[in-house]
C-alpha positions in Angstrom: 12.7 38.6 -8.9 15.3 37.5 -6.3 18.8 37.0 -7.7 20.9 34.0 -7.0 23.6 34.3 -4.3 27.1 32.9 -4.4 27.5 29.6 -2.5 29.8 29.5 0.5 31.8 26.4 1.0 31.5 26.7 4.8 27.7 26.8 4.4 28.0 23.5 2.5 29.9 21.9 5.3 27.5 23.2 7.8 24.6 21.8 5.7 26.3 18.4 5.6 26.8 18.4 9.3 23.3 19.5 10.0 22.0 16.7 7.8 23.5 14.2 10.3 21.4 15.8 13.1 18.3 15.6 10.9 19.0 11.9 10.3 19.7 11.2 13.9 16.6 13.0 15.1 14.2 11.3 12.8 15.8 8.0 13.3 15.3 8.3 17.0 11.6 9.0 16.5 11.3 5.9 14.3 13.3 3.6 16.6 11.0 4.7 19.5 8.0 3.7 17.4 9.6 0.4 16.4 10.4 -0.5 20.0 6.8 0.3 21.0 5.6 -1.8 18.1 7.8 -4.7 19.3 5.9 -4.6 22.7 2.5 -4.5 21.1 0.4 -7.3 19.6 0.8 -5.7 16.1 4.4 -6.7 15.5 3.5 -10.1 14.1 0.9 -9.5 11.4 -2.2 -11.6 11.5 -4.1 -10.3 8.5 -4.0 -7.9 5.6 -1.1 -7.1 3.3 1.5 -7.4 6.0 0.4 -11.0 6.7 0.4 -11.6 2.9 4.1 -10.6 2.6 5.1 -12.4 5.8 3.5 -15.6 4.7 5.0 -15.4 1.2 8.5 -14.8 2.7 8.1 -17.9 4.8 7.0 -20.0 1.8 10.2 -18.9 0.1 12.2 -19.9 3.1 10.6 -23.4 2.9 12.0 -23.7 -0.6 9.2 -22.4 -2.9 11.5 -20.0 -4.8 9.4 -20.0 -8.0 5.6 -20.0 -8.8 3.9 -22.4 -11.2 2.3 -19.4 -13.0 3.2 -15.7 -13.2 3.5 -13.7 -10.0 0.1 -12.7 -8.7 1.3 -10.0 -6.4 4.6 -8.1 -6.7 7.3 -10.3 -5.3 10.2 -8.0 -4.5 9.4 -7.2 -0.9 8.5 -10.9 -0.1 11.9 -12.1 -1.4 13.7 -9.3 0.4 12.0 -10.3 3.7 12.9 -14.0 3.1 16.5 -12.9 2.6 16.4 -11.0 6.0 14.7 -13.9 7.6 17.3 -16.3 6.5 20.0 -14.1 7.9 18.4 -13.0 11.1 15.5 -15.3 11.7 11.8 -14.7 11.2 11.7 -11.5 13.1 9.8 -8.5 11.7 12.0 -6.1 13.9 15.0 -6.3 11.5 13.0 -5.1 8.3 11.5 -2.4 10.5 15.0 -1.3 11.6 16.1 -0.9 8.0 13.0 0.9 7.1 13.4 3.3 10.0 16.9 4.2 8.7 15.5 4.7 5.2 12.7 6.9 6.4 15.3 9.1 8.3 17.1 9.3 4.9 13.9 10.7 3.4 13.9 13.4 6.0 17.4 14.3 5.0 16.3 14.6 1.4 13.5 16.9 2.4 16.1 19.1 4.3 18.4 19.1 1.3 15.6 20.0 -1.1 14.6 23.0 1.0 18.2 24.0 1.2 18.6 23.8 -2.6 15.5 25.9 -3.2 15.9 28.5 -0.5 19.7 29.3 -1.0 18.7 30.6 -4.4 16.6 33.2 -2.9 18.4 36.3 -1.4 15.4 37.1 0.8 15.7 33.8 2.9 18.1 34.4 5.8 18.2 30.9 7.3 17.4 28.1 4.9 18.9 25.5 7.3 16.2 26.3 9.8 13.4 26.0 7.2 14.9 22.8 5.9 15.0 21.4 9.4 11.3 22.3 9.9 10.4 20.5 6.8 12.4 17.4 7.9 10.9 17.6 11.4 7.4 17.7 9.7 8.3 14.3 8.1 9.4 13.0 11.5 6.0 13.7 13.0 4.0 12.9 9.9 1.7 10.3 11.2 1.2 8.1 8.1 5.0 8.0 7.6 5.5 7.0 11.3 3.1 4.1 10.8 4.3 2.8 7.4 8.0 3.0 8.2 7.9 0.3 10.9 5.4 -2.2 9.6 6.0 -5.1 7.1 5.2 -3.0 4.0 7.5 -1.7 1.2 6.1 1.8 1.4 9.1 3.3 3.1 11.5 1.9 0.5 9.3 3.2 -2.3 9.1 6.7 -0.9 12.9 7.0 -0.3 13.9 5.7 -3.8 11.3 8.0 -5.4 12.7 11.2 -3.8 16.2 10.0 -4.1 15.8 9.9 -7.9 14.1 13.3 -7.8 17.0 14.7 -5.7 19.5 13.5 -8.4 17.5 15.5 -10.8 17.1 18.7 -8.7 20.5 18.6 -6.8 22.7 18.8 -9.9 22.9 21.2 -12.8 25.0 19.1 -15.2 23.9 16.2 -17.3 24.0 12.8 -15.5 26.6 10.4 -16.8 25.6 7.1 -18.6 26.7 5.2 -15.5 24.4 7.3 -13.2 21.5 6.9 -15.7 22.0 3.1 -15.6 22.4 2.9 -11.8 19.3 5.0 -11.1 17.2 3.0 -13.6 18.5 -0.2 -12.0 17.4 1.1 -8.6 14.0 2.0 -10.0 13.6 -1.4 -11.7 14.4 -3.3 -8.5 12.0 -1.2 -6.5 9.3 -1.7 -9.2 9.4 -5.4 -8.3 7.9 -4.4 -4.9 5.9 -1.2 -5.8 5.2 -0.8 -9.5 4.1 2.9 -9.4 7.7 3.9 -8.8 8.0 3.7 -12.6 5.9 6.9 -12.7 9.1 8.8 -12.1 10.8 7.5 -15.2 9.3 10.2 -17.6 10.6 12.9 -15.2 14.1 11.4 -15.4 13.9 11.3 -19.2 12.7 14.9 -19.5 15.4 16.1 -17.1 18.1 14.2 -19.1 17.0 15.9 -22.4 16.4 19.3 -20.7 19.9 19.4 -19.0 21.5 18.1 -22.2 19.9 20.9 -24.2 21.0 23.5 -21.7 24.6 22.1 -21.9 24.4 22.1 -25.8 25.4 18.4 -26.0 25.1 16.4 -29.2 22.4 13.7 -29.6 24.9 10.7 -29.6 25.9 10.8 -25.9 22.2 11.6 -25.0 21.0 8.6 -27.0 23.7 6.4 -25.1 22.4 7.7 -21.8 18.8 6.9 -22.7 19.8 3.4 -23.8 21.7 3.0 -20.5 18.5 4.0 -18.6 16.3 1.5 -20.4 19.0 -1.2 -20.0 19.0 -0.5 -16.2 15.2 -0.7 -16.0 15.2 -4.0 -17.9 17.8 -5.5 -15.7 16.2 -4.2 -12.5 12.8 -5.6 -13.4 14.2 -8.9 -14.7 13.5 -11.1 -11.7 9.8 -10.6 -12.5 9.7 -10.9 -16.3 12.3 -13.6 -16.5 10.3 -15.7 -14.0 7.0 -15.0 -15.7 8.0 -15.4 -19.4 10.6 -18.1 -19.3 10.1 -20.1 -16.0 6.3 -19.9 -15.6 5.6 -19.6 -19.3 3.0 -17.0 -18.4 3.6 -13.6 -20.2 3.3 -10.9 -17.6 5.9 -8.1 -17.2 5.7 -7.6 -13.4 2.6 -9.1 -11.8 -0.7 -10.3 -13.1 -2.7 -8.7 -10.3 -2.6 -5.4 -12.2 -5.8 -6.5 -14.0 -7.9 -6.9 -10.9 -6.5 -3.6 -9.4 -7.5 -1.8 -12.7 -11.1 -3.3 -12.4 -11.5 -2.3 -8.7 -10.5 1.2 -9.6 -12.6 1.4 -12.7 -16.1 -0.2 -12.5 -19.6 1.1 -12.2 -19.5 0.9 -8.4 -16.0 2.5 -7.9 -15.7 5.5 -5.6 -12.1 6.4 -6.1 -11.1 4.3 -3.1 -10.5 0.5 -3.1 -14.1 -0.5 -2.9 -14.4 -4.1 -3.7 -17.2 -5.1 -6.2 -19.6 -8.0 -5.2 -17.8 -11.3 -5.0 -14.5 -10.0 -4.0 -13.5 -10.1 -0.4 -11.3 -7.6 1.4 -7.7 -8.5 2.2 -4.9 -9.0 -0.3 -4.8 -12.9 -0.2 -8.6 -13.3 -0.2 -9.1 -10.8 -3.0 -6.5 -12.2 -5.3 -8.0 -15.8 -4.8 -11.5 -14.6 -5.5 -10.3 -12.7 -8.6 -8.8 -15.9 -10.0 -11.9 -18.0 -9.0 -14.3 -15.6 -10.7 -12.3 -15.3 -13.8 -12.1 -19.1 -14.2 -15.8 -19.5 -13.4 -16.6 -17.0 -16.2 -14.3 -18.8 -18.7 -15.4 -22.3 -17.7 -11.7 -23.5 -17.4 -8.6 -22.9 -15.6 -6.6 -19.9 -16.7 -3.1 -18.7 -16.7 -2.6 -15.6 -14.6 -2.0 -13.5 -17.7 -5.5 -14.6 -18.9 -6.9 -13.7 -15.5 -5.4 -10.2 -15.7 -6.7 -9.7 -19.2 -10.2 -10.8 -18.1 -10.4 -8.0 -15.4 -8.6 -5.5 -17.6 -11.1 -6.1 -20.4 -14.0 -5.5 -18.0 -12.6 -2.2 -16.9 -11.9 -1.1 -20.5 -15.5 -2.0 -21.4 -16.7 0.2 -18.6 -14.5 3.1 -19.7 -15.8 2.7 -23.3 -19.5 2.4 -22.5 -19.7 4.9 -19.6 -17.1 7.4 -20.6 -18.8 10.4 -18.9 -19.2 8.5 -15.7 -15.6 7.4 -15.9 -14.4 11.0 -16.3 -16.4 11.9 -13.2 -14.7 9.0 -11.4 -11.3 10.3 -12.5 -12.2 13.8 -11.0 -13.3 12.1 -7.8 -9.9 10.4 -7.6 -8.1 13.7 -8.0 -10.3 15.1 -5.2 -9.5 12.0 -3.1 -5.8 12.4 -3.6 -5.8 16.0 -2.1 -8.5 15.4 0.4 -7.9 15.6 4.2 -10.0 12.4 4.6 -7.8 9.5 5.4 -8.6 6.3 3.7 -6.1 3.8 5.2 -7.4 0.5 3.8 -5.3 -1.4 6.4 -6.4 0.9 9.3 -2.9 0.5 10.6 -2.5 4.2 11.4 -5.5 4.1 13.7 -4.4 0.8 15.3 -0.9 2.1 16.0 -2.2 5.3 17.4 -4.6 3.5 19.7 -1.8 1.2 20.9 0.4 4.2 21.6 3.0 3.0 19.1 3.3 6.3 17.2 3.3 10.0 18.2 0.5 12.3 17.4 1.4 14.7 14.7 0.7 16.0 11.2 -1.7 14.4 8.7 -2.1 14.7 4.9 -4.8 17.3 4.9 -2.9 20.0 6.8 0.3 19.4 4.8 -1.6 19.6 1.5 -3.4 22.8 2.5 -0.1 24.5 3.5 1.7 23.2 0.4 -0.7 24.6 -2.2 0.2 28.3 -1.5 3.9 27.3 -1.4 3.6 25.7 -4.8 2.3 28.9 -6.4 5.1 31.1 -4.8 7.9 28.6 -5.3 7.0 28.0 -9.0 7.6 31.7 -9.7 10.6 32.3 -7.4 12.5 29.0 -7.5 12.5 27.2 -10.9 14.2 24.1 -9.4 11.0 23.5 -7.4 9.1 22.8 -10.6 10.8 19.4 -10.8 9.4 18.6 -7.3 5.9 19.7 -8.3 6.2 17.5 -11.5 7.1 14.6 -9.3 4.0 15.1 -7.1 1.8 15.3 -10.2 3.3 12.1 -11.6 2.7 10.2 -8.4 -0.9 11.4 -8.6 -1.4 10.5 -12.2 0.0 6.9 -11.5 -2.8 6.4 -9.0 -5.6 7.6 -11.3 -5.5 4.3 -13.1 -6.4 2.5 -9.9 -7.5 4.1 -6.6 -6.4 6.2 -3.8 -5.3 5.0 -0.3 -3.2 6.7 2.4 -0.2 4.4 1.7 -0.3 5.0 -2.1 -0.4 8.8 -1.8 2.3 8.9 1.0 4.9 9.2 -1.7 3.6 12.7 -2.4 4.0 13.9 1.2 7.7 14.7 1.2 7.2 17.1 -1.9 4.2 18.7 -0.1 6.2 19.2 3.1 9.0 20.9 1.1 6.4 23.3 -0.5 4.7 23.9 2.9 8.1 24.8 4.5 9.1 27.0 1.6 5.7 28.7 1.5 5.7 29.4 5.3 9.2 30.8 4.9 8.0 33.2 2.2 5.1 34.3 4.3 7.3 34.9 7.3 9.7 37.0 5.2 6.8 39.0 3.7 5.5 39.8 7.2 9.0 40.8 8.4 9.6 43.1 5.4 6.0 44.5 5.4 5.2 43.1 1.9 1.5 42.9 2.7 0.3 42.1 -0.9 2.4 38.9 -0.7 0.7 38.1 2.7 -2.7 38.8 1.4 -2.2 36.5 -1.7 -0.8 33.8 0.5 -3.7 33.9 2.9 -6.2 33.9 0.0 -4.5 30.9 -1.4 -4.4 29.2 2.0 -8.2 29.7 2.5 -8.9 28.3 -0.9 -6.6 25.3 -0.5 -8.0 24.6 3.1 -11.6 24.7 1.8 -10.8 22.4 -1.1 -8.8 19.9 1.0 -11.1 19.9 3.9 -14.3 19.4 1.8 -16.3 16.8 3.9 -16.6 13.2 2.9 -20.3 12.1 3.3 -20.2 8.4 2.3 -20.9 6.5 5.5 -19.2 3.4 4.4 -15.9 5.2 4.1 -16.1 6.4 7.7 -16.9 2.9 8.8 -13.5 1.5 7.5 -11.3 2.3 10.5 -13.9 1.1 13.0 -14.4 -2.2 11.1 -10.6 -2.9 10.7 -10.0 -2.0 14.3 -12.8 -4.3 15.4 -11.3 -7.1 13.4 -7.9 -6.5 15.0 -9.4 -6.5 18.5 -11.3 -9.7 17.7 -8.2 -11.5 16.6 -6.4 -10.3 19.7 -9.3 -11.7 21.8 -10.2 -8.2 23.1 -13.9 -8.9 22.8 -15.0 -5.7 24.6 -13.0 -3.4 22.3 -14.2 -5.5 19.3 -17.8 -5.0 20.4 -17.3 -1.3 20.6 -15.6 -0.9 17.3 -17.8 -3.2 15.3 -20.9 -1.5 16.7 -19.7 1.8 15.3 -19.1 0.2 11.9 -22.5 -1.4 12.0 -24.1 1.9 12.8 -22.5 3.5 9.7 -23.3 0.6 7.3 -25.8 -1.9 8.7 -26.1 -3.7 5.3 -22.4 -4.5 4.9 -21.7 -8.2 4.6 -18.2 -8.1 6.0 -19.3 -6.1 9.1 -22.2 -8.6 9.7 -19.7 -11.5 9.3 -17.4 -9.9 11.8 -20.3 -9.5 14.3 -21.1 -13.2 13.7 -17.6 -14.1 14.6 -17.7 -12.0 17.7 -20.9 -13.8 18.8 -19.2 -17.1 18.1 -16.2 -16.0 20.2 -18.7 -15.1 23.0 -20.1 -18.7 22.9 -23.5 -17.6 21.4 -23.9 -19.8 18.4 -27.6 -18.9 17.9 -26.8 -15.2 17.5 -23.8 -16.0 15.3 -26.1 -18.0 13.0 -28.4 -15.1 12.6 -25.6 -12.8 11.5 -24.2 -15.4 9.1 -27.6 -15.9 7.5 -27.9 -12.1 7.1 -24.5 -12.2 5.4 -25.8 -14.8 2.9 -28.8 -12.7 2.2 -26.5 -9.9 1.0 -23.8 -12.1 -0.5 -25.1 -15.6 -1.4 -21.6 -16.8 -2.1 -19.8 -15.8 1.1 -17.4 -18.7 1.8 -16.7 -17.6 5.4 -20.3 -17.6 6.3 -20.7 -21.1 4.8 -17.7 -22.4 6.7 -18.7 -21.0 10.0 -22.3 -22.2 9.7 -20.7 -25.6 9.1 -18.6 -25.3 12.2 -21.6 -24.5 14.3 -23.5 -27.5 13.0 -20.5 -29.7 13.4 -20.1 -28.6 17.1 -23.8 -29.4 17.6 -23.3 -32.8 16.0 -25.7 -32.0 13.2 -23.5 -33.7 10.7 -26.0 -33.5 7.8 -26.3 -29.7 8.2 -22.6 -29.3 8.6 -21.9 -31.3 5.4 -24.3 -29.1 3.4 -22.6 -25.9 4.5 -19.0 -27.2 3.9 -20.0 -28.5 0.4 -21.3 -25.1 -0.4 -18.0 -23.5 0.8 -16.0 -25.9 -1.3 -18.1 -25.0 -4.3 -17.2 -21.4 -3.9 -13.5 -22.0 -3.1 -12.5 -25.6 -4.1 -8.8 -24.8 -3.3 -9.3 -24.0 0.3 -7.5 -26.7 2.3 -9.3 -25.9 5.6 -12.7 -26.4 4.0 -11.7 -29.9 2.8 -10.3 -30.8 6.2 -13.6 -29.8 8.0 -15.6 -31.6 5.4 -13.4 -34.7 6.0 -14.0 -34.3 9.7 -17.7 -34.2 9.2 -17.8 -37.2 7.0 -15.6 -39.2 9.4 -18.1 -38.3 12.1 -20.9 -39.7 9.9 -18.8 -42.9 9.5 -18.4 -42.1 5.7 -14.7 -43.2 5.6 -14.4 -43.2 1.8 -15.7 -39.7 1.5 -13.6 -38.5 4.4 -10.5 -40.1 2.9 -11.2 -38.2 -0.4 -11.6 -34.9 1.3 -8.5 -35.2 3.6 -6.4 -36.2 0.6 -7.6 -33.0 -1.1 -6.6 -31.0 2.0 -3.2 -32.6 2.3 -2.6 -32.1 -1.5 -3.2 -28.4 -1.0 -1.3 -28.1 2.3 1.0 -31.2 2.8 2.8 -29.9 5.9 -0.3 -29.3 8.0 0.1 -31.4 11.1 -3.7 -31.7 12.0 -4.5 -32.7 8.4 -2.0 -35.7 8.6 -3.3 -36.6 12.1 -6.9 -36.8 10.8 -5.7 -38.9 7.8 -4.1 -41.4 10.2 -7.2 -41.6 12.3 -9.4 -42.2 9.3 -7.2 -45.0 8.0 -6.9 -46.6 11.4 -8.7 -49.9 11.5 -10.2 -49.2 8.1 -11.0 -52.2 6.0 
């Protein structure tokens, strides 16, 4: 067993100085990507979760500081964006700049972790070099490059998670009550944007008790520190629960959308990834709206958001109770998904940024996980401090087993895996140099086993279609119809019976001024999903353009039945009725549209036209 070596103050100063180089190097990589993003059509989000956060922030800027019911989506990042927009204008570049700096900070943490682990091993001659390799791995880790510059709270989440772990690993003494409070406050504030950060709280508690026991402290100061920790958590999360319980009178701790996420991750058709059950559309805003509509339809009345969350949670719990064996297999599948080399990026932002030349080619999760697993085995035995890092990785995984696995959710584990990959490769190199061939053989056996497990092929065609579908949508919205045709054709080849792919192909035909072909796709969509609001709306638009007002009215009414709170549907219905010279009906519909979106200029213009010369 290697023995600890005495620390050298000069080595500490060198380490601190080298940390600056690590920070500057990774920051330069992130700034390059951010500048490339600023010159691409992807800077201003048009759909997906980035659009959801951007729109919410703009609503806050317009004065909507509170919600009538509990938050249905974690609000922390949206309010943070609104704060930055107020200071610097509605420019996504500024949030990206801050996130780039935080992501460079994560690289420094990786460097310091490697240094902490390897300086305890006499057999490692150059821990600074190994730490720099681990940090450089983060700099070229492709998912980190992507999620550090877009409008998502992922970069903040990853940095805070590993900063807290560093405060555990980087010190031997018991944290003070003030530090416990401040760390918990930081975790609580981060939880208002990404709730799974709370998975690290058990590790903080265990570390507090373990270090207190090692220092032979009495229970009174430990109890005070634990109280400080929970007070910090309560204060940090207070913007959510104070709003929900006391302003909205809707009893939810953080956000009521946890119920629908629980159901998406735990239902008879779940596959361990965010596969949406029938009736729920993809996309954050659309999915949340559909989940409320379906819950209220089942209840036969309007519901508070706490009741909506309970409705979906109860459905998931019923599935777990009645199909417990199938659910256990689903959990095992999620564990496999977490470690798999298959990249399920539900936003497909990684592929889009690579195709636009925004981010560098580099490392992906699979190769890092395969290299990390042998490192975990060796580091566990040789460097006890590394066990805290492994525990943090496991906690990040366990937090996702309740829902589903995506690339952005499991990104938080990547810094820990990079640490183990760098440490493992260092141990392998030293074993080769010192001719310890039994260590080399053990490492290679573990590497072959981990590579086999991680690279196990994913055979579900619908999963492979995701990137092509999302890229096709992005190209369609950018009016790059040729690229959209190529991408959507690939998605259709994988899953020809997917309603969303057919809907996108219908929109493509509509953009190409081929309404007859578009109609055939929309009708195919309705054969698969009889309540697809988008298909109803677009069939109505085609009929309206053809001046077939009776047909248009039929489709718009069906769209309104599915989603009665969609302002655009009421506007189109008003336009149709006005064209039919049904002024009273048109007036009713345009009033409904304006009530839902009072500041829409085209709605108010149509209302003035309807009321002009009316009796």
